[in-house]
MARZABA-256898 format. One record per residue (C-alpha): residue in one letter; z, x, y. Coordinates in Angstrom, 2 decimals. Each point is the difference from the previous one (the first is absolute). Layout:
# residues N
+------+---------+---------+---------+
: code :       z :       x :       y :
+------+---------+---------+---------+
:    A :       Z :       X :       Y :
...
+------+---------+---------+---------+
***
This chain:
# residues 348
+------+---------+---------+---------+
: code :       z :       x :       y :
+------+---------+---------+---------+
:    M :  -17.32 :   74.78 :    3.37 :
:    S :    3.64 :   -0.91 :   -0.68 :
:    A :    0.79 :   -2.92 :   -2.40 :
:    Q :    3.19 :   -1.01 :    1.89 :
:    P :   -1.77 :   -2.21 :    2.62 :
:    T :   -1.90 :   -1.79 :   -2.78 :
:    I :    3.24 :   -0.92 :   -1.75 :
:    D :    1.63 :   -1.01 :    3.29 :
:    D :   -2.99 :   -2.17 :    0.91 :
:    L :    0.11 :   -1.66 :   -3.44 :
:    R :    3.72 :   -0.65 :    0.36 :
:    A :   -0.48 :   -1.56 :    3.44 :
:    Q :   -2.86 :   -2.14 :   -1.30 :
:    F :    2.19 :   -1.19 :   -2.90 :
:    D :    2.78 :   -0.92 :    2.46 :
:    R :   -2.43 :   -2.22 :    1.93 :
:    D :   -1.34 :   -1.66 :   -3.15 :
:    L :    3.47 :   -0.60 :   -1.46 :
:    A :    1.09 :   -1.73 :    3.21 :
:    T :   -2.65 :   -2.70 :   -0.62 :
:    V :    1.15 :   -0.81 :   -3.55 :
:    A :    1.41 :   -3.56 :   -0.16 :
:    S :   -0.99 :   -1.25 :   -3.45 :
:    D :   -0.57 :    1.05 :   -3.57 :
:    A :   -3.73 :    0.18 :    0.65 :
:    D :    0.51 :    2.28 :    3.03 :
:    L :    2.27 :    2.26 :   -2.04 :
:    R :   -2.50 :    0.24 :   -2.84 :
:    S :   -2.78 :    0.87 :    2.41 :
:    V :    1.96 :    2.84 :    1.66 :
:    R :    1.16 :    1.38 :   -3.36 :
:    D :   -3.56 :    0.13 :   -1.31 :
:    R :   -1.25 :    1.61 :    3.17 :
:    Y :    2.43 :    2.90 :   -0.19 :
:    L :    1.05 :    0.37 :   -3.65 :
:    A :   -2.97 :   -1.18 :   -2.06 :
:    R :   -1.07 :    2.69 :   -2.49 :
:    K :   -3.59 :   -0.43 :    1.00 :
:    G :   -0.68 :   -0.13 :    3.69 :
:    G :    3.62 :    0.07 :    1.17 :
:    L :    0.63 :    2.08 :    3.12 :
:    V :    2.98 :    1.84 :   -1.51 :
:    S :   -1.90 :    0.64 :   -3.22 :
:    A :   -2.85 :    1.50 :    2.03 :
:    L :    2.48 :    2.16 :    1.87 :
:    L :    1.48 :    1.36 :   -3.22 :
:    K :   -3.44 :    0.85 :   -1.34 :
:    G :   -0.69 :    1.90 :    3.23 :
:    V :    2.90 :    2.31 :   -0.64 :
:    A :   -2.05 :    1.84 :   -2.64 :
:    A :   -2.64 :    0.83 :    2.63 :
:    A :    2.52 :    1.51 :    2.43 :
:    P :    0.46 :    3.80 :    0.30 :
:    P :    2.32 :    1.37 :   -2.70 :
:    A :    2.63 :    1.00 :    2.54 :
:    E :    0.25 :   -3.57 :    1.37 :
:    R :   -0.05 :   -1.88 :   -3.26 :
:    P :    3.78 :    0.03 :   -0.77 :
:    A :    1.04 :   -1.34 :    3.41 :
:    L :   -2.87 :   -2.45 :    0.17 :
:    G :    0.71 :   -1.35 :   -3.49 :
:    Q :    3.68 :   -0.39 :    0.79 :
:    Q :   -0.77 :   -1.95 :    3.19 :
:    A :   -2.56 :   -2.23 :   -1.75 :
:    N :    2.41 :   -0.84 :   -2.84 :
:    S :    2.75 :   -0.70 :    2.54 :
:    L :   -2.34 :   -2.41 :    1.83 :
:    K :   -0.87 :   -1.78 :   -3.27 :
:    V :    3.68 :   -0.43 :   -0.92 :
:    D :    0.81 :   -1.27 :    3.50 :
:    I :   -2.84 :   -2.54 :   -0.10 :
:    E :    1.05 :   -1.23 :   -3.45 :
:    Q :    3.61 :   -0.36 :    1.12 :
:    R :   -0.83 :   -1.87 :    3.19 :
:    L :   -2.40 :   -2.33 :   -1.82 :
:    A :    2.76 :   -0.77 :   -2.51 :
:    E :    2.42 :   -0.75 :    2.84 :
:    R :   -2.50 :   -2.34 :    1.67 :
:    E :   -0.57 :   -1.81 :   -3.31 :
:    L :    3.74 :   -0.63 :   -0.32 :
:    A :    0.12 :   -1.28 :    3.58 :
:    I :   -2.86 :   -2.42 :   -0.63 :
:    E :    1.67 :   -1.25 :   -3.20 :
:    A :    3.32 :   -0.52 :    1.78 :
:    A :   -1.68 :   -2.03 :    2.74 :
:    R :   -1.79 :   -2.23 :   -2.48 :
:    A :    1.56 :   -3.49 :   -0.41 :
:    P :    1.33 :   -0.68 :   -3.51 :
:    A :   -1.88 :   -2.46 :   -2.20 :
:    G :    0.75 :   -3.57 :    1.03 :
:    A :    1.62 :    1.00 :    3.27 :
:    V :   -0.39 :   -2.17 :    3.09 :
:    D :   -0.97 :    1.55 :    3.30 :
:    V :    2.31 :   -1.84 :    2.38 :
:    T :   -1.92 :    1.33 :    2.99 :
:    L :   -3.11 :   -2.02 :   -0.88 :
:    P :   -0.54 :   -3.29 :    1.88 :
:    G :    0.87 :   -3.14 :   -1.95 :
:    R :   -2.69 :   -1.84 :   -1.90 :
:    P :   -0.37 :   -3.68 :    0.91 :
:    L :    0.48 :   -2.20 :   -3.08 :
:    P :   -2.34 :   -2.97 :   -0.44 :
:    L :    1.83 :   -3.32 :    0.15 :
:    G :   -0.57 :   -2.44 :   -2.83 :
:    R :   -0.43 :   -3.71 :    0.49 :
:    R :    1.07 :   -3.04 :   -1.95 :
:    H :   -2.74 :   -1.88 :   -1.78 :
:    P :   -0.95 :   -3.21 :    1.83 :
:    L :    0.95 :   -2.08 :   -3.05 :
:    T :    3.43 :    1.64 :    0.03 :
:    I :    0.37 :   -0.78 :    3.71 :
:    V :   -0.84 :   -3.67 :   -0.58 :
:    R :    2.24 :   -0.29 :   -3.06 :
:    D :    2.93 :    1.50 :    1.91 :
:    R :   -0.53 :   -2.46 :    2.85 :
:    V :   -0.17 :   -2.97 :   -2.38 :
:    E :    3.14 :    1.10 :   -1.84 :
:    A :    1.84 :    0.54 :    3.30 :
:    I :   -0.87 :   -3.52 :    1.20 :
:    F :    1.17 :   -1.71 :   -3.18 :
:    T :    3.06 :    2.22 :   -0.38 :
:    R :    1.15 :   -1.22 :    3.42 :
:    M :   -0.39 :   -3.56 :   -1.32 :
:    G :    2.32 :    0.76 :   -2.91 :
:    F :   -2.52 :    0.70 :   -2.76 :
:    E :    0.74 :    2.50 :   -2.76 :
:    I :   -2.81 :    2.42 :   -0.92 :
:    V :   -0.60 :    0.11 :   -3.77 :
:    E :   -2.67 :    1.76 :   -2.05 :
:    G :   -1.17 :   -0.53 :   -3.54 :
:    P :   -2.27 :    1.48 :   -2.68 :
:    E :   -3.74 :    0.29 :    0.60 :
:    L :   -0.52 :   -0.34 :   -3.75 :
:    E :    0.86 :   -3.64 :   -0.65 :
:    D :    0.04 :   -2.41 :   -2.92 :
:    D :   -1.93 :   -3.24 :   -0.21 :
:    Y :    3.09 :   -2.17 :    0.24 :
:    H :    1.34 :    1.36 :    3.30 :
:    N :   -3.41 :    0.40 :    1.60 :
:    F :   -1.41 :   -3.41 :   -0.99 :
:    E :    1.93 :   -2.28 :   -2.38 :
:    A :    3.25 :   -0.23 :    1.95 :
:    L :   -1.98 :   -0.60 :    3.20 :
:    N :   -1.44 :   -3.26 :   -1.33 :
:    M :   -3.33 :    1.50 :   -1.00 :
:    P :   -0.89 :   -1.18 :   -3.51 :
:    P :   -2.38 :    2.00 :   -2.20 :
:    E :   -3.08 :   -1.90 :    1.15 :
:    H :    0.63 :    0.60 :    3.71 :
:    P :   -2.96 :    1.74 :    1.76 :
:    A :    2.27 :    2.69 :    1.46 :
:    R :    0.60 :    1.26 :   -3.52 :
:    D :   -3.66 :    0.61 :   -0.69 :
:    M :   -0.82 :    3.50 :   -1.27 :
:    Q :   -2.41 :    0.49 :    2.90 :
:    D :    2.93 :   -0.14 :    2.47 :
:    T :    2.77 :    1.75 :   -1.90 :
:    L :    0.24 :    3.53 :   -1.36 :
:    Y :    1.47 :   -0.54 :   -3.48 :
:    L :    1.26 :    2.82 :   -2.17 :
:    A :    0.42 :    0.59 :   -3.74 :
:    S :    2.42 :   -2.35 :   -1.78 :
:    E :   -1.35 :   -3.30 :   -1.34 :
:    L :    1.74 :   -3.20 :    1.04 :
:    P :    0.31 :   -2.30 :   -3.05 :
:    G :   -1.83 :   -3.30 :    0.32 :
:    L :   -1.71 :    0.79 :    3.31 :
:    G :   -2.66 :    2.44 :   -1.18 :
:    R :    0.65 :    2.49 :    2.77 :
:    P :    2.43 :    2.88 :    0.65 :
:    A :    3.55 :   -0.70 :    1.07 :
:    T :    0.49 :    3.02 :    2.25 :
:    L :   -1.84 :    0.37 :    3.29 :
:    L :   -0.02 :    1.65 :    3.38 :
:    R :    1.70 :   -2.56 :    2.22 :
:    T :   -2.29 :   -2.12 :    2.13 :
:    H :    2.75 :   -0.80 :    2.52 :
:    T :    3.64 :    0.89 :    0.60 :
:    S :    1.14 :   -3.56 :   -0.82 :
:    G :    1.10 :    1.21 :   -3.43 :
:    M :    2.89 :    1.77 :    1.71 :
:    Q :    1.12 :   -3.34 :    1.42 :
:    I :    0.30 :   -1.36 :   -3.54 :
:    R :    1.86 :    3.11 :   -1.19 :
:    Y :    2.42 :   -0.24 :    2.92 :
:    M :    0.74 :   -3.69 :   -0.54 :
:    E :    0.61 :    0.64 :   -3.70 :
:    T :    2.93 :    2.26 :    0.88 :
:    H :    1.27 :   -1.50 :    3.28 :
:    Q :    1.27 :   -3.42 :    0.95 :
:    P :   -0.88 :   -1.64 :    3.34 :
:    P :    0.04 :    0.54 :    2.88 :
:    V :   -2.99 :    2.35 :   -0.20 :
:    R :   -1.76 :    1.70 :    2.90 :
:    I :   -2.26 :    2.85 :   -1.11 :
:    L :   -3.15 :    1.84 :    1.06 :
:    S :   -2.00 :    1.75 :   -2.72 :
:    P :   -2.62 :    2.53 :    1.22 :
:    G :   -2.20 :    2.17 :   -2.20 :
:    R :   -3.40 :    0.82 :   -1.47 :
:    V :   -1.96 :   -2.60 :   -1.94 :
:    Y :   -3.25 :    0.08 :   -1.95 :
:    R :   -3.02 :   -2.28 :   -0.36 :
:    R :   -3.43 :    0.37 :   -1.58 :
:    D :   -1.75 :   -0.06 :    3.39 :
:    N :   -3.06 :    1.94 :    1.04 :
:    L :    0.62 :    2.66 :    2.63 :
:    D :   -1.52 :   -1.05 :    3.32 :
:    L :    0.92 :   -0.40 :    3.67 :
:    T :    2.81 :   -2.47 :   -0.64 :
:    H :    0.83 :    0.30 :   -3.72 :
:    T :    1.44 :    2.71 :   -2.20 :
:    P :    1.27 :   -0.01 :   -3.62 :
:    M :    3.39 :    1.28 :    1.20 :
:    F :    1.71 :   -1.16 :    3.16 :
:    S :    3.47 :   -0.61 :    1.41 :
:    Q :    1.75 :   -3.25 :    0.75 :
:    F :    3.41 :   -1.45 :    0.67 :
:    E :    1.38 :   -3.30 :   -1.20 :
:    A :    3.14 :   -1.76 :    1.13 :
:    L :    2.25 :   -2.54 :   -1.71 :
:    V :    2.84 :   -2.10 :    1.39 :
:    V :    2.02 :   -2.33 :   -2.24 :
:    G :    3.06 :   -2.05 :    0.79 :
:    E :    1.29 :   -3.49 :    0.55 :
:    R :   -1.88 :   -2.16 :    2.52 :
:    I :   -2.69 :    2.61 :    0.69 :
:    S :   -2.91 :   -1.87 :    1.61 :
:    L :   -3.54 :    0.45 :    1.21 :
:    A :    1.44 :    0.29 :    3.51 :
:    D :    1.82 :    3.18 :   -1.12 :
:    L :   -3.28 :    1.41 :   -1.29 :
:    K :   -1.76 :   -0.77 :    3.28 :
:    G :    2.76 :    1.51 :    2.08 :
:    T :    0.03 :    3.18 :   -2.08 :
:    L :   -3.78 :    0.46 :    0.17 :
:    F :   -0.21 :   -0.83 :    3.72 :
:    T :    2.64 :    2.63 :    0.67 :
:    F :   -1.77 :    2.58 :   -2.15 :
:    A :   -3.41 :   -0.64 :    1.58 :
:    R :    1.30 :    0.39 :    3.53 :
:    E :    2.04 :    3.10 :   -0.87 :
:    M :   -2.96 :    1.59 :   -1.76 :
:    F :   -2.92 :   -0.99 :    2.19 :
:    G :    1.57 :   -0.74 :    3.38 :
:    A :    2.03 :   -2.68 :    1.74 :
:    E :   -3.11 :   -1.87 :    1.18 :
:    T :   -1.32 :   -0.49 :   -3.54 :
:    R :   -0.72 :   -3.63 :   -0.89 :
:    V :    0.49 :   -1.19 :   -3.58 :
:    R :   -1.35 :   -2.86 :   -2.07 :
:    F :    0.40 :   -1.22 :   -3.58 :
:    R :   -2.86 :   -1.25 :   -2.16 :
:    P :    0.52 :   -1.87 :   -3.31 :
:    S :   -0.90 :    2.08 :   -3.04 :
:    F :    0.75 :    0.30 :   -3.72 :
:    F :    1.93 :    2.58 :   -2.01 :
:    P :    1.29 :   -0.71 :   -3.53 :
:    Y :    3.50 :    1.29 :    0.75 :
:    T :    0.59 :   -1.90 :    3.28 :
:    E :   -0.15 :   -3.71 :    0.90 :
:    P :   -0.79 :   -0.84 :    2.71 :
:    S :   -2.02 :    3.10 :    0.86 :
:    A :   -1.43 :    1.21 :    3.29 :
:    E :   -1.93 :    2.87 :    1.47 :
:    L :    1.10 :    1.52 :    3.29 :
:    D :   -2.46 :    0.81 :    2.79 :
:    I :    0.74 :    1.87 :    3.19 :
:    S :   -1.94 :    0.00 :    3.24 :
:    C :   -2.48 :    2.87 :   -0.02 :
:    I :    1.72 :    3.15 :    1.22 :
:    R :   -3.31 :    1.34 :    1.34 :
:    C :   -1.19 :   -2.89 :    2.15 :
:    G :    3.23 :   -1.98 :    0.41 :
:    G :   -1.56 :   -3.04 :   -1.65 :
:    R :   -3.14 :   -0.22 :    2.17 :
:    G :   -2.34 :    0.92 :   -2.87 :
:    C :   -1.54 :    3.34 :   -0.95 :
:    A :   -1.66 :    1.83 :   -2.87 :
:    V :    3.36 :    0.86 :   -1.58 :
:    C :    1.05 :   -3.65 :   -0.35 :
:    K :   -3.61 :   -1.19 :   -0.54 :
:    Q :    0.16 :   -1.95 :    3.26 :
:    T :    2.78 :   -2.26 :   -1.31 :
:    G :    2.86 :    1.50 :    2.01 :
:    W :    2.17 :    0.16 :   -3.16 :
:    L :    0.76 :    2.60 :   -2.66 :
:    E :    1.33 :   -0.84 :   -3.46 :
:    I :    2.85 :    2.33 :   -0.91 :
:    L :    2.08 :   -1.39 :   -2.89 :
:    G :    0.68 :   -2.70 :   -2.56 :
:    S :    3.31 :   -1.82 :   -0.31 :
:    G :    1.75 :   -3.08 :   -1.26 :
:    M :    3.09 :   -1.59 :   -1.48 :
:    V :    0.91 :    1.38 :   -3.43 :
:    H :   -1.27 :   -2.24 :   -2.81 :
:    P :    2.81 :   -1.59 :   -2.10 :
:    A :   -1.63 :    1.41 :   -3.16 :
:    V :    0.73 :    3.52 :    1.26 :
:    F :    3.67 :   -0.84 :    0.43 :
:    E :    0.13 :   -1.46 :   -3.49 :
:    A :   -1.47 :    3.22 :   -1.43 :
:    V :    2.86 :    2.07 :    1.43 :
:    G :    2.80 :   -2.51 :   -0.68 :
:    Y :    0.49 :   -1.31 :    3.57 :
:    D :    0.71 :   -3.69 :    0.46 :
:    P :   -3.01 :   -1.37 :    1.98 :
:    E :    2.04 :   -3.08 :    0.92 :
:    R :    2.53 :    2.19 :    1.78 :
:    Y :   -2.02 :    2.93 :    1.31 :
:    T :   -3.15 :    0.25 :    2.06 :
:    G :   -1.77 :    3.01 :    1.38 :
:    F :   -3.12 :    1.42 :    1.55 :
:    A :   -2.23 :    2.99 :   -0.66 :
:    F :   -2.84 :    1.74 :    1.80 :
:    G :   -2.01 :    3.18 :   -0.30 :
:    M :   -2.73 :    2.00 :    1.68 :
:    G :   -1.90 :    3.27 :   -0.32 :
:    I :    1.28 :    3.01 :    1.92 :
:    E :   -3.56 :    1.27 :    0.38 :
:    R :   -0.89 :   -3.31 :    1.63 :
:    V :    2.73 :    0.45 :    2.62 :
:    A :   -1.00 :    3.64 :    0.57 :
:    M :   -3.68 :   -0.90 :    0.44 :
:    L :    0.92 :   -2.61 :    2.60 :
:    T :    2.58 :    2.15 :    1.76 :
:    Y :   -2.19 :    3.12 :    0.30 :
:    D :   -3.43 :   -1.66 :    0.11 :
:    V :   -1.17 :    1.69 :   -3.19 :
:    G :   -3.23 :   -1.45 :   -1.37 :
:    D :   -0.10 :    1.72 :   -3.41 :
:    I :    2.93 :   -0.18 :   -2.42 :
:    R :   -1.28 :    3.08 :   -1.83 :
:    L :    1.04 :    2.20 :    2.95 :
:    F :    3.63 :   -0.45 :   -1.03 :
:    Y :   -0.63 :    1.77 :   -3.32 :
:    E :   -2.52 :    2.76 :    0.80 :
:    N :    2.55 :    2.47 :    1.46 :
:    D :   -2.29 :    0.85 :    2.91 :
:    L :    2.17 :    1.84 :    2.54 :
:    R :   -2.31 :   -1.00 :    2.84 :
:    F :    1.04 :   -3.60 :   -0.73 :
:    L :    3.66 :    0.56 :   -0.85 :
:    E :    0.75 :    2.21 :    3.02 :
:    Q :   -0.74 :   -2.90 :    2.35 :
:    F :    3.24 :   -1.75 :   -0.88 :
:    P :    3.50 :    0.51 :    1.49 :
:    L :    2.26 :    2.78 :   -1.25 :
+------+---------+---------+---------+
***
């Protein structure tokens, strides 16, 4: 039996197998099948040469070696072709479909703060920010809160390290309101003053549905000649209707704050029931939103303003409070838990 058909059949079989090679793994599989020292088809063919008749051995050996060289060469060529077709490291396949990018959303407190700032900016207020680490004087003393005032109690305020001589408690604290920035601004600016001071504040409150040790607020201050309670009312009426809707009703209730006199709290008609009474407003039809009043003369004296010449008003409220009312959120802790299921419900 002639060996030539066996070599031709092996060559044809290799041609078919090589045509299917598309990857490094395919190439390795075909190379092992034909050229492996143990079990390779070409290796088996070469071993069979020794069993052939002596007269046929030279020609058969030459043909077998030629087949081996040809297979090695063609495998090497296919390896180069696969390498050339491979994308370089870090390359981008521009033929792939685009990947949709997830859209982020602004935090609800950021949305509310931006709205508040936009409303007051249109009314001519300047946005100012101050330090969250405050001293006792700017946070309390200059705001007509003497050392014995309840608001200065250690249970309400987060005091820090340095001792305040004569008072028996530290002088440095995490600010309990942004009113300290009003004092700092008046110390370096003469009237007229029209500022809004937003930012984070800190209290020693327990964390529950409506309280948190850190929250955000904004406080406003207007100072000038002949500023009256009517100016305060007009400003707050405008804000309430811009923020909560044109149909919002507003009322003032007498109150007390050490840095304003007279003082008042502002209520708005319930934005859930329109004032008819519901669980949100506890059946009263009204929601308390902020405290306000005319600046106390003692505050002006602390910053060097003449209280006989200048008058002013101030007010402040919590941003979380506005956000909870606006978005009907019943738990203040949701604003700080970073739960995407909650945050993704708000506008882009």
